[in-house]
C-alpha positions in Angstrom: -41.2 125.6 -122.0 -41.6 129.1 -120.6 -40.8 129.7 -116.9 -44.1 130.6 -115.2 -42.5 132.1 -112.1 -42.8 135.9 -111.7 -39.8 138.1 -110.9 -41.5 138.9 -107.6 -41.4 135.2 -106.7 -37.6 135.3 -106.5 -36.2 135.7 -103.0 -35.0 139.3 -102.4 -37.0 140.8 -105.2 -39.4 143.4 -103.9 -40.9 146.6 -105.3 -37.6 148.4 -105.6 -36.0 145.7 -107.6 -39.0 145.3 -109.8 -38.6 148.9 -110.8 -34.9 148.3 -111.4 -35.7 145.3 -113.6 -38.2 147.4 -115.5 -35.5 150.1 -116.1 -33.1 147.3 -117.3 -35.8 146.0 -119.7 -36.1 142.7 -117.8 -39.8 141.7 -117.7 -39.8 138.0 -116.8 -37.8 135.1 -115.4 -36.9 133.8 -118.9 -35.3 137.1 -119.8 -33.5 137.2 -116.4 -31.9 133.8 -116.7 -30.1 134.9 -119.9 -28.4 137.8 -118.0 -25.2 138.3 -116.0 -25.9 139.8 -112.6 -22.6 141.7 -112.6 -23.3 143.2 -116.0 -26.8 144.2 -114.9 -25.3 146.0 -111.9 -22.9 148.0 -114.1 -25.8 148.8 -116.5 -28.0 149.9 -113.6 -25.2 152.2 -112.3 -25.0 153.7 -115.8 -28.7 154.2 -116.2 -29.1 155.8 -112.8 -25.9 157.9 -113.0 -24.8 156.7 -109.6 -22.8 153.9 -108.1 -25.3 151.6 -106.5 -24.5 149.9 -103.2 -22.5 146.7 -103.8 -25.3 144.7 -102.2 -27.4 145.6 -105.2 -24.9 143.6 -107.3 -25.2 140.7 -104.9 -29.0 140.8 -105.1 -28.9 140.9 -108.9 -26.4 137.9 -109.0 -28.7 136.1 -106.6 -31.8 136.8 -108.7 -30.1 135.5 -111.9 -28.9 132.3 -110.1 -32.5 131.7 -108.9 -33.9 132.4 -112.4 -31.5 129.8 -113.9 -32.1 127.2 -111.2 -35.6 126.9 -109.7 -34.2 124.2 -107.3 -31.3 126.4 -106.0 -30.5 125.4 -102.4 -32.1 127.8 -99.9 -28.8 129.2 -98.6 -28.0 130.3 -102.2 -31.3 132.2 -102.5 -30.0 134.9 -100.1 -28.1 137.9 -101.5 -25.6 137.8 -98.6 -24.3 134.4 -99.9 -23.2 136.3 -102.9 -21.8 139.2 -100.8 -19.4 136.7 -99.2 -18.3 135.5 -102.6 -17.8 139.0 -103.9 -15.8 140.0 -100.8 -13.7 136.8 -101.1 -12.8 138.0 -104.6 -11.5 141.2 -103.0 -14.3 143.4 -104.4 
């Protein structure tokens, strides 16, 4: 069954990220749930020709997690949760 949520329904996804998703060819939640947030970040950097802020990676990882799990706990729906994980990895 297709996921009826819209990308804009995901926490942290506003107009700027909707444009990023469009650039990345992601048009719906079903497409997003099949992605890897870290790979999307690298692709976005390549497409824009600039290193995006690391928080962009965190937001993409967060969006993918939300797409995959509609019942994700509220604390994991915030990009800063993923910032802490990234920093714990030393990145």
